[in-house]
NUBAFI-778000 format. One record per atom (N, C-alpha, C): residue in three letters; x, y, z. Coordinates in Angstrom, 2 decimals, always signed. Layout:
REM NUBAFI-778000
{aa:ala x:X y:Y z:Z}
...
***
This chain:
REM NUBAFI-778000
{aa:unk x:+89.27 y:+89.02 z:+13.64}
{aa:unk x:+88.74 y:+87.72 z:+13.30}
{aa:unk x:+87.24 y:+87.82 z:+13.13}
{aa:unk x:+86.65 y:+86.86 z:+12.50}
{aa:unk x:+85.20 y:+86.87 z:+12.28}
{aa:unk x:+84.64 y:+85.47 z:+12.47}
{aa:unk x:+84.52 y:+85.01 z:+13.73}
{aa:unk x:+83.98 y:+83.69 z:+13.99}
{aa:unk x:+82.48 y:+83.61 z:+13.68}
{aa:unk x:+82.00 y:+82.44 z:+13.26}
{aa:unk x:+80.57 y:+82.29 z:+12.99}
{aa:unk x:+79.75 y:+82.26 z:+14.28}
{aa:unk x:+78.51 y:+82.72 z:+14.19}
{aa:unk x:+77.57 y:+82.67 z:+15.30}
{aa:unk x:+76.63 y:+81.49 z:+15.11}
{aa:unk x:+76.06 y:+80.99 z:+16.17}
{aa:unk x:+75.21 y:+79.81 z:+16.09}
{aa:unk x:+73.94 y:+80.05 z:+15.26}
{aa:unk x:+73.43 y:+81.28 z:+15.22}
{aa:unk x:+72.21 y:+81.55 z:+14.46}
{aa:unk x:+72.49 y:+81.92 z:+13.02}
{aa:unk x:+73.76 y:+81.96 z:+12.64}
{aa:unk x:+74.17 y:+82.38 z:+11.31}
{aa:unk x:+74.84 y:+83.73 z:+11.39}
{aa:unk x:+75.56 y:+84.09 z:+10.38}
{aa:unk x:+76.29 y:+85.35 z:+10.41}
{aa:unk x:+77.59 y:+85.21 z:+11.19}
{aa:unk x:+78.27 y:+86.32 z:+11.33}
{aa:unk x:+79.55 y:+86.34 z:+12.05}
{aa:unk x:+79.60 y:+87.58 z:+12.93}
{aa:unk x:+80.56 y:+87.61 z:+13.83}
{aa:unk x:+80.83 y:+88.83 z:+14.56}
{aa:unk x:+82.28 y:+89.22 z:+14.30}
{aa:unk x:+82.56 y:+90.51 z:+14.42}
{aa:unk x:+83.89 y:+91.03 z:+14.18}
{aa:unk x:+84.48 y:+91.48 z:+15.50}
{aa:unk x:+85.65 y:+91.00 z:+15.80}
{aa:unk x:+86.33 y:+91.37 z:+17.04}
{aa:unk x:+87.47 y:+90.41 z:+17.29}
{aa:unk x:+87.88 y:+90.34 z:+18.53}
{aa:unk x:+88.95 y:+89.41 z:+18.88}
{aa:unk x:+89.01 y:+89.22 z:+20.38}
{aa:unk x:+89.64 y:+88.18 z:+20.78}
{aa:unk x:+89.92 y:+87.93 z:+22.19}
{aa:unk x:+91.37 y:+88.28 z:+22.45}
{aa:unk x:+91.74 y:+88.20 z:+23.67}
{aa:unk x:+93.13 y:+88.47 z:+24.02}
{aa:unk x:+93.46 y:+87.83 z:+25.34}
{aa:unk x:+94.73 y:+87.69 z:+25.59}
{aa:unk x:+95.12 y:+87.11 z:+26.87}
{aa:unk x:+96.50 y:+87.61 z:+27.26}
{aa:unk x:+96.71 y:+87.64 z:+28.54}
{aa:unk x:+97.99 y:+87.87 z:+29.18}
{aa:unk x:+97.90 y:+87.06 z:+30.45}
{aa:unk x:+98.97 y:+86.65 z:+31.00}
{aa:unk x:+98.94 y:+85.77 z:+32.16}
{aa:unk x:+97.95 y:+86.29 z:+33.20}
{aa:unk x:+96.95 y:+85.46 z:+33.50}
{aa:unk x:+95.95 y:+85.81 z:+34.50}
{aa:unk x:+94.68 y:+86.45 z:+33.97}
{aa:unk x:+94.61 y:+86.74 z:+32.67}
{aa:unk x:+93.44 y:+87.39 z:+32.10}
{aa:unk x:+93.11 y:+86.78 z:+30.74}
{aa:unk x:+91.83 y:+86.76 z:+30.41}
{aa:unk x:+91.38 y:+86.30 z:+29.10}
{aa:unk x:+90.15 y:+87.12 z:+28.73}
{aa:unk x:+90.06 y:+87.55 z:+27.48}
{aa:unk x:+88.90 y:+88.32 z:+27.03}
{aa:unk x:+88.37 y:+87.78 z:+25.71}
{aa:unk x:+87.08 y:+88.03 z:+25.46}
{aa:unk x:+86.42 y:+87.76 z:+24.19}
{aa:unk x:+85.49 y:+88.92 z:+23.93}
{aa:unk x:+85.39 y:+89.34 z:+22.69}
{aa:unk x:+84.48 y:+90.43 z:+22.41}
{aa:unk x:+84.41 y:+90.78 z:+20.94}
{aa:unk x:+83.44 y:+91.62 z:+20.60}
{aa:unk x:+83.26 y:+92.06 z:+19.23}
{aa:unk x:+81.82 y:+92.47 z:+19.00}
{aa:unk x:+81.49 y:+92.74 z:+17.73}
{aa:unk x:+80.16 y:+93.21 z:+17.38}
{aa:unk x:+79.73 y:+92.61 z:+16.05}
{aa:unk x:+78.41 y:+92.54 z:+15.87}
{aa:unk x:+77.86 y:+92.05 z:+14.61}
{aa:unk x:+77.58 y:+93.25 z:+13.70}
{aa:unk x:+77.24 y:+92.98 z:+12.46}
{aa:unk x:+76.94 y:+94.05 z:+11.52}
{aa:unk x:+75.67 y:+94.80 z:+11.88}
{aa:unk x:+74.78 y:+94.17 z:+12.69}
{aa:unk x:+73.55 y:+94.86 z:+13.11}
{aa:unk x:+73.71 y:+95.51 z:+14.50}
{aa:unk x:+74.95 y:+95.81 z:+14.87}
{aa:unk x:+75.28 y:+96.57 z:+16.09}
{aa:unk x:+75.02 y:+95.83 z:+17.40}
{aa:unk x:+75.04 y:+94.51 z:+17.40}
{aa:unk x:+74.97 y:+93.77 z:+18.65}
{aa:unk x:+76.40 y:+93.53 z:+19.11}
{aa:unk x:+76.66 y:+93.81 z:+20.37}
{aa:unk x:+78.02 y:+93.67 z:+20.88}
{aa:unk x:+78.02 y:+92.99 z:+22.24}
{aa:unk x:+79.10 y:+92.31 z:+22.54}
{aa:unk x:+79.27 y:+91.69 z:+23.84}
{aa:unk x:+80.76 y:+91.54 z:+24.12}
{aa:unk x:+81.12 y:+91.64 z:+25.38}
{aa:unk x:+82.49 y:+91.44 z:+25.82}
{aa:unk x:+82.48 y:+90.64 z:+27.10}
{aa:unk x:+83.41 y:+89.72 z:+27.22}
{aa:unk x:+83.54 y:+88.90 z:+28.41}
{aa:unk x:+85.01 y:+88.93 z:+28.82}
{aa:unk x:+85.26 y:+89.09 z:+30.12}
{aa:unk x:+86.63 y:+89.06 z:+30.64}
{aa:unk x:+86.66 y:+88.21 z:+31.91}
{aa:unk x:+87.70 y:+87.42 z:+32.05}
{aa:unk x:+87.90 y:+86.67 z:+33.29}
{aa:unk x:+89.29 y:+87.02 z:+33.83}
{aa:unk x:+89.40 y:+87.01 z:+35.15}
{aa:unk x:+90.66 y:+87.36 z:+35.79}
{aa:unk x:+91.26 y:+86.12 z:+36.43}
{aa:unk x:+91.61 y:+85.20 z:+35.58}
{aa:unk x:+92.28 y:+83.96 z:+35.99}
{aa:unk x:+92.87 y:+83.35 z:+34.73}
{aa:unk x:+93.74 y:+82.42 z:+34.87}
{aa:unk x:+94.25 y:+81.71 z:+33.70}
{aa:unk x:+93.24 y:+80.61 z:+33.39}
{aa:unk x:+92.41 y:+80.78 z:+32.36}
{aa:unk x:+91.31 y:+79.85 z:+32.12}
{aa:unk x:+91.76 y:+78.54 z:+31.48}
{aa:unk x:+91.02 y:+77.50 z:+31.80}
{aa:unk x:+91.21 y:+76.21 z:+31.14}
{aa:unk x:+90.58 y:+76.27 z:+29.76}
{aa:unk x:+90.81 y:+75.27 z:+28.95}
{aa:unk x:+90.18 y:+75.22 z:+27.63}
{aa:unk x:+88.65 y:+75.20 z:+27.76}
{aa:unk x:+88.13 y:+74.50 z:+28.76}
{aa:unk x:+86.68 y:+74.45 z:+28.97}
{aa:unk x:+86.13 y:+75.84 z:+29.29}
{aa:unk x:+86.87 y:+76.62 z:+30.09}
{aa:unk x:+86.43 y:+77.98 z:+30.41}
{aa:unk x:+86.43 y:+78.86 z:+29.17}
{aa:unk x:+87.46 y:+78.72 z:+28.33}
{aa:unk x:+87.51 y:+79.49 z:+27.08}
{aa:unk x:+86.31 y:+79.16 z:+26.20}
{aa:unk x:+85.94 y:+77.89 z:+26.14}
{aa:unk x:+84.78 y:+77.48 z:+25.34}
{aa:unk x:+83.49 y:+78.06 z:+25.92}
{aa:unk x:+83.38 y:+78.10 z:+27.25}
{aa:unk x:+82.21 y:+78.71 z:+27.88}
{aa:unk x:+82.15 y:+80.20 z:+27.59}
{aa:unk x:+83.30 y:+80.86 z:+27.60}
{aa:unk x:+83.33 y:+82.29 z:+27.27}
{aa:unk x:+82.82 y:+82.52 z:+25.85}
{aa:unk x:+83.26 y:+81.70 z:+24.92}
{aa:unk x:+82.78 y:+81.81 z:+23.54}
{aa:unk x:+81.27 y:+81.61 z:+23.49}
{aa:unk x:+80.75 y:+80.67 z:+24.29}
{aa:unk x:+79.31 y:+80.42 z:+24.34}
{aa:unk x:+78.53 y:+81.59 z:+24.89}
{aa:unk x:+79.07 y:+82.25 z:+25.91}
{aa:unk x:+78.41 y:+83.42 z:+26.50}
{aa:unk x:+78.33 y:+84.54 z:+25.47}
{aa:unk x:+79.42 y:+84.78 z:+24.77}
{aa:unk x:+79.44 y:+85.83 z:+23.74}
{aa:unk x:+78.45 y:+85.49 z:+22.63}
{aa:unk x:+78.42 y:+84.24 z:+22.19}
{aa:unk x:+77.48 y:+83.81 z:+21.15}
{aa:unk x:+76.04 y:+84.01 z:+21.61}
{aa:unk x:+75.71 y:+83.59 z:+22.82}
{aa:unk x:+74.35 y:+83.74 z:+23.34}
{aa:unk x:+73.94 y:+85.20 z:+23.42}
{aa:unk x:+74.84 y:+86.05 z:+23.90}
{aa:unk x:+74.51 y:+87.48 z:+24.02}
{aa:unk x:+74.23 y:+88.11 z:+22.65}
{aa:unk x:+74.93 y:+87.69 z:+21.64}
{aa:unk x:+74.75 y:+88.28 z:+20.32}
{aa:unk x:+73.57 y:+87.69 z:+19.56}
{aa:unk x:+73.18 y:+86.49 z:+19.92}
{aa:unk x:+72.11 y:+85.81 z:+19.18}
{aa:unk x:+70.72 y:+86.08 z:+19.75}
{aa:unk x:+70.62 y:+86.71 z:+20.88}
{aa:unk x:+69.29 y:+86.94 z:+21.49}
{aa:unk x:+68.82 y:+88.34 z:+21.30}
***
């Protein structure tokens, strides 16, 4: 997948889940990368925060 970043551009990667775990990660074309993992079944709000953390890491 290639979700948009808040500063423009996109990152390439994907998230994944299995009961009790959730991940988000990928890299931009300029070699910025970030990965986030939680070891719980996250709520929708937690998933949105994870996306925000990944976006912030790639945009700074």
